[in-house]
C-alpha positions in Angstrom: 0.0 0.0 0.0 1.2 3.5 -0.9 1.0 6.2 1.8 2.2 9.8 1.3 1.5 12.6 3.8 1.0 16.2 2.7 1.5 18.9 5.4 0.2 22.4 4.9 2.2 24.6 7.3 0.1 27.8 7.1 -2.8 26.2 8.9 -1.1 23.0 10.2 -3.4 20.8 8.0 -2.4 17.2 7.2 -3.8 15.3 4.2 -2.9 11.9 2.7 -2.5 10.2 -0.6 -2.8 6.4 -0.2 -4.1 3.3 -1.9 -3.3 0.1 -3.8 -0.6 0.1 -6.4 -1.2 -3.5 -7.4 -4.6 -2.6 -8.8 -3.8 1.1 -9.5 -6.4 2.7 -7.2 -5.4 5.7 -5.1 -7.3 8.0 -2.8 -6.8 11.3 -0.9 -8.1 12.1 2.6 -9.1 15.7 3.6 -7.5 17.4 0.6 -6.5 21.1 0.8 -7.5 23.2 -2.2 -3.9 24.6 -2.5 -2.4 21.1 -2.8 -4.6 19.7 -5.5 -1.8 20.0 -8.1 0.6 18.2 -5.8 -1.7 15.2 -5.2 -2.2 14.8 -8.9 1.5 15.1 -9.6 2.3 12.5 -6.9 -0.2 10.1 -8.3 1.2 10.6 -11.8 4.7 10.0 -10.6 3.7 6.5 -9.3 1.6 5.8 -12.4 -1.8 5.3 -10.8 -5.0 7.3 -10.8 -6.8 8.9 -7.9 -10.2 7.2 -7.9 -11.6 8.3 -4.5 -11.5 11.4 -2.4 -12.6 11.2 1.3 -13.6 14.1 3.5 -13.8 13.3 7.2 -16.2 16.3 7.7 -17.1 19.7 6.4 -13.9 21.7 7.2 -14.0 25.0 9.1 -10.4 26.2 8.9 -9.5 25.7 5.2 -11.2 25.4 1.8 -11.4 21.7 0.8 -9.8 20.5 -2.4 -12.4 17.7 -2.8 -14.6 19.2 -5.5 -11.6 20.3 -7.6 -9.8 17.0 -7.2 -12.9 15.0 -8.0 -13.4 17.0 -11.2 -9.8 16.9 -12.4 -9.1 13.2 -11.5 -12.6 11.9 -12.4 -12.7 10.4 -8.9 -15.7 9.7 -6.6 -16.1 12.0 -3.6 -17.1 10.5 -0.3 -18.5 12.4 2.7 -20.1 11.2 5.9 -23.9 10.6 5.7 -25.5 13.7 7.1 -22.9 16.2 5.9 -24.8 19.2 4.6 -23.3 20.1 1.2 -24.7 21.3 -2.1 -22.7 19.3 -4.6 -22.8 15.7 -5.8 -21.1 13.1 -3.7 -21.4 9.6 -2.2 -22.6 9.6 1.4 -21.1 6.9 3.5 -22.9 5.4 6.5 -21.2 4.1 9.6 -19.4 0.8 8.8 -19.7 1.2 5.1 -16.7 -0.2 3.1 -14.9 1.2 0.1 -12.5 -1.1 -1.7 -9.5 0.2 -3.5 -8.0 -3.0 -4.8 -6.2 -4.6 -1.8 -6.7 -1.4 0.2 -10.0 -1.4 2.2 -11.4 1.7 3.8 -14.2 1.4 6.4 -16.1 4.4 7.6 -16.3 4.8 11.4 -18.7 7.4 12.6 -16.9 9.7 15.1 -19.1 12.8 15.6 -18.4 15.4 18.2 -16.0 17.8 16.5 -18.7 18.1 13.8 -22.2 16.4 13.9 -21.3 14.5 10.7 -17.7 13.2 11.1 -16.0 10.0 10.0 -12.7 8.4 10.8 -11.5 6.0 8.0 -10.1 2.7 9.1 -7.7 1.2 6.5 -6.5 -2.3 6.0 -4.2 -3.8 3.4 -5.1 -7.3 2.2 -1.5 -7.8 0.9 -0.4 -8.2 4.5 -2.4 -11.4 4.6 -5.1 -10.0 6.9 -8.0 -7.6 7.0 -6.9 -6.3 10.4 -6.8 -2.5 10.5 -3.3 -1.0 9.8 -4.0 2.7 10.1 -6.8 5.1 10.8 -7.4 8.6 9.4 -9.0 10.3 12.4 -9.8 13.7 11.0 -10.5 16.1 13.8 -11.6 13.6 16.4 -8.5 12.0 17.9 -5.5 14.3 17.5 -1.9 13.7 18.6 -1.8 14.7 22.3 -5.3 16.2 22.0 -8.8 15.8 20.7 -10.9 18.0 18.4 -12.7 21.0 19.8 -16.5 20.6 19.9 -17.6 24.2 19.4 -17.0 25.1 15.8 -19.9 23.5 14.1 -22.6 23.6 16.9 -21.5 26.6 18.9 -24.8 26.7 20.9 -24.3 23.1 22.2 -20.6 22.7 22.6 -21.2 20.7 25.8 -23.5 18.3 24.0 -21.0 17.8 21.2 -18.2 17.2 23.8 -20.3 14.4 25.2 -20.8 12.9 21.8 -17.1 13.2 21.1 -16.3 11.2 24.3 -18.3 8.3 22.9 -16.6 8.6 19.5 -13.2 8.4 21.1 -14.2 5.3 22.9 -15.0 3.7 19.5 -11.5 4.6 18.2 -9.9 3.3 21.3 -11.4 -0.2 20.6 -8.8 -0.4 17.8 -5.6 -2.3 18.5 -2.7 -0.5 20.1 -0.6 -0.9 16.9 -3.0 0.9 14.6 -1.3 4.0 13.2 -3.1 7.3 13.9 -3.1 9.9 11.1 -5.1 13.0 12.0 -5.9 16.0 9.8 -4.1 18.5 12.0 -0.9 18.9 14.0 0.7 21.5 16.3 -0.3 25.0 15.4 -3.8 24.3 14.3 -6.7 26.1 16.1 -8.8 22.9 15.8 -7.3 21.8 19.1 -5.2 23.2 21.9 -2.3 21.0 22.9 -1.5 19.2 19.6 1.9 17.7 19.1 4.1 18.9 16.3 4.6 15.2 15.4 1.7 14.4 13.1 1.8 10.6 13.4 1.1 8.4 16.4 -0.6 5.1 17.3 -3.7 4.1 19.2 -1.6 2.6 22.0 0.6 5.6 22.4 -2.3 8.0 22.5 -4.1 5.7 25.0 -1.1 5.9 27.3 0.0 9.5 26.8 -2.8 11.7 25.5 -3.9 13.8 28.4 -7.5 14.2 27.1 -7.9 10.4 27.2 -6.8 10.2 30.9 -9.8 11.9 32.5 -11.9 9.8 34.9 -15.3 9.8 33.3 -17.3 11.9 30.8 -17.9 14.8 33.1 -14.2 15.4 33.8 -13.5 15.1 30.1 -16.2 17.6 29.1 -15.1 20.1 31.7 -11.5 19.9 30.5 -12.4 20.1 26.8 -14.5 23.2 27.2 -12.0 25.1 29.3 -9.8 27.8 27.7 -11.1 27.3 24.2 -9.0 29.2 21.6 -10.4 31.6 19.1 -12.2 30.0 16.1 -10.4 29.9 12.7 -10.2 33.2 10.8 -12.9 33.5 8.2 -14.7 30.4 9.5 -18.1 31.3 8.2 -16.8 32.0 4.7 -14.8 28.8 4.6 -17.7 26.6 5.8 -20.0 28.3 3.3 -17.5 27.6 0.5 -17.1 24.0 1.5 -20.8 23.5 1.6 -21.1 24.9 -1.9 -18.2 23.0 -3.3 -16.6 26.4 -4.0 -19.2 27.2 -6.6 -19.7 30.9 -6.3 -17.5 31.2 -3.3 -16.0 34.6 -2.6 -12.3 35.0 -3.3 
């Protein structure tokens, strides 16, 4: 399985090109609009097409490259069921599977940062097993932190924090060795204590992530809602652009 990270330093966003080179089926997770040319160039360099583009949720801190990448690559765009957007896409339900040759992608509903939010659990059949190898966690489980619950449902941040607690429990049922690849790293306003290291594992986060160490949901919620940073600049414009698929979006 091919895996290539793309880090966008201006907003500390991480996106990923991955997929099966045996059957020539690649995908991108949480693409940034400014990196679309780079995803396409990387796919061309390895000689395989991008056939799928996954969004973990409607982004609030950067304009998504999903519509542009879908159009230019002729790929299928996937979003969580319930994501409110105005462009054609395939909605994935919890547990739904997308097969990219030997690479299998299973949607895992992890709401809380946003009401419609998926992690994507990936396995590689060439390893001789369907056991998960890595998980793209979006803005749910971050490295040394978790996603903030106030950006998409500002009037019920506490309720979303409680939903996120249950979502994190779902992720922590994965094996310790599963690699964690989130969509943000240190410097992002989508969390507070993110590590500058963008890669971890379920076991390491279980042992060392301070937001996973709270004794019960009430302590977790209290800690998560304390000292919330300012929201992303231009959040309303960015969310509107991402819901429209950039059609008619202001410059």
